[in-house]
N, C-alpha and C positions, 0 to 999 in steps of 0.2 A: 300209332302202333306200327310195327313192321309187317310186312307181307309174309305169308307162309314160306315163300322161297328164302327171303332173308333169315327167318327163324331156322329153317332147316339147315341153311349154310352155317349159322352160328352154332347150332347143335352139332353138326358134323365136325366142326373144328374142335369140339370138346370131347366128343364120344364118336365111335364109329357106328354109323346107322346103316343097316341093311335096307335093301329096297323095300322089303315088307314092312320095316319099321317106318320108313318114310311114308308109305301109303297109308298105314294105321294113323300116323300123326296127322296126315293130310285129311283123313275122314273125321278125326276128332276136332280139327282145327277150328271150323267156323264158329261153333257154339262156345268153345273154350276162349277164343280170342275175343268174342263179343263180351263174355263174362269178365274177362281180364280187363277189357277197356272200362266197363262200367264200374268195376270194383275199384279201379286206380282212381277213376274220376270222383268217387264217393269216399274214398280212404280218408279218415281224418288226418289232420297234421301230426307230424311226428316230433315237432319241437326241436330245440337245439340241445342236443345231448340229453334228451329226456328219455331215460330207460323205461319208464312206465308207458309213456305216450307211444313209444315205438312198439312195445310188446302188445299194447292195446290195439294199435292200428293193424297189426297182423291178425289178431283175433277178430277184428271187425271184418276183414276180408275173408277170413275162414268161415265165419258165420254166414256172410253174404253167399259164399259158394255153397255152403250147406243148404241154404234156402233155395238156390237154383236146383240142387240135387233133390231136395224134398219135393219140389214142384214138378219134377220130371224134366226139366229143361236141360239139365246136364246128368252125366253119370259121374261117379267119383273119379274115374280116370280122366275125364275132362276137366274136373275141378283141380286135380293135381297138375294137369297140363297148363290150366290157367295160372296156377302159382308159378310154374316154370316161365311162362311167358312174361308174367310180371317181374320175375327176378332178373331175366334177361334184359328187360327194357326199362326198367325204373330203378334208379338209384335209391329214391325214397323208400320204395318197397323193399329193396335189398337191405336198407338199414333197419327197417321194421322186422324183417325176417330174421336178421342176424341177432338182434336183441332178443327176440322171442326164442330162438335157438339157444343162445347163451344161458338164458334163464331157465329153460325147460329141464335141464339136467337136475335142478334142485326141487322140481315139482313133486309133491306127494302123490301117492297112487290116487287119492281122492281128486286132486287137482287135475291129474291127467285124465281121469275118468270124465271130469266136467268139461273138458275142452271140446270145441266143436269137431266133428268127426273128421274134416278135412285137415285140421291141425293135427290130430292124432295120428292119422295116416302119413302125413308129412314127417312127424317125429319119428315114427317106426322106421320109415324108409332111410331117414337120415342116420338114425342110430344103427341100423343095419349096415349101411354103407360105411360109417366111420368106426363101427366096431365098439360103439359105447353102449350106454344103457339099452337094455332090450326088453324091459317090462312093459 
């Protein structure tokens, strides 16, 4: 895994971070990075062009992050940061996230409601940013 400085540099290249945002991310970093590292190590295989295995791998990671939140080891902001860390640092995770995102627009309300909280928050942020589905 990259260091906090490497992460902030990569984030700064994508979006403008204020000094306050950098400090906030630095405060959230240690636990989020640890969770990201553990989740990536435990993430199941995504197969070769296996749509279902990739989506399941993203859900596995989301459930694991939810477990950290439920145990009080992370808050949801740190869980979302862990997703960002994994996205920036793991091609395998990016493939899993992309497949989950692509399939999510077809999920029914019941399917959306049954998703892990981390996945639901991720989708809401993605849809708000992309201007897509907002339910």
